C-alpha positions in Angstrom: -11.3 -54.4 -19.7 -8.9 -54.0 -22.6 -5.3 -55.0 -22.0 -3.9 -53.1 -24.9 -0.7 -51.2 -23.7 -1.4 -48.3 -26.0 -4.5 -47.3 -24.2 -3.0 -47.0 -20.7 -4.4 -44.5 -18.3 -1.0 -43.1 -17.1 -0.9 -39.3 -16.7 0.6 -37.2 -19.4 4.2 -36.6 -18.5 4.1 -33.0 -19.6 1.9 -32.1 -16.7 3.4 -34.2 -13.9 4.5 -32.3 -10.8 8.1 -33.4 -11.4 8.2 -31.8 -14.8 6.6 -28.6 -13.6 9.3 -28.4 -10.9 12.0 -28.9 -13.4 10.6 -26.2 -15.7 10.2 -23.8 -12.8 13.8 -24.4 -11.8 15.1 -23.7 -15.3 13.0 -20.5 -15.6 14.3 -19.3 -12.2 17.8 -20.1 -13.3 17.4 -17.9 -16.4 15.8 -15.1 -14.4 18.6 -15.2 -11.8 21.1 -15.1 -14.6 19.4 -12.1 -16.3 19.3 -10.2 -13.0 22.9 -11.0 -12.2 23.9 -9.9 -15.7 22.0 -6.6 -15.4 23.6 -6.0 -12.0 27.0 -6.6 -13.5 26.2 -4.3 -16.4 25.2 -1.6 -14.0 28.5 -2.0 -12.1 30.4 -1.9 -15.4 28.5 1.3 -16.4 29.3 3.0 -13.1 32.9 1.9 -12.7 34.2 1.8 -16.3 31.5 3.0 -18.7 32.1 5.0 -21.8 32.9 8.6 -21.1 32.9 9.8 -24.7 29.5 8.3 -25.7 31.1 6.7 -28.7 30.5 3.1 -27.4 27.1 1.9 -28.7 26.5 -0.8 -26.1 27.9 0.9 -23.0 27.3 4.6 -23.5 23.9 4.6 -21.9 22.7 2.9 -18.6 19.8 1.2 -20.3 21.9 -0.2 -23.1 24.4 -1.6 -20.5 21.6 -3.1 -18.4 20.0 -4.8 -21.4 23.3 -6.1 -22.8 24.3 -7.4 -19.3 20.9 -9.1 -18.9 21.2 -10.8 -22.2 24.7 -12.0 -21.5 23.6 -13.2 -18.0 20.7 -15.1 -19.5 23.0 -16.8 -22.0 25.5 -17.7 -19.3 22.7 -19.1 -17.1 21.8 -21.4 -19.9 25.0 -23.2 -19.2 23.8 -24.0 -15.7 20.1 -24.7 -16.4 19.1 -28.3 -15.6 17.5 -30.0 -18.5 
């Protein structure tokens, strides 16, 4: 038996259950942020919106949903555990 510390048989830390749980938690946080942002984008579109069509981001429903989802994902990054 070799007592060399560089040849230990410890499991790879990138595949341990704790690391997988942490990654899953971060992914779920981003998905919740995207969904919340898209929902708020929809509310903005329905309540405020752009009546003339001259607003490039908020003149269509899809544009507002995508924009809200991106902003929600970025905001969720502030709360994601690392």
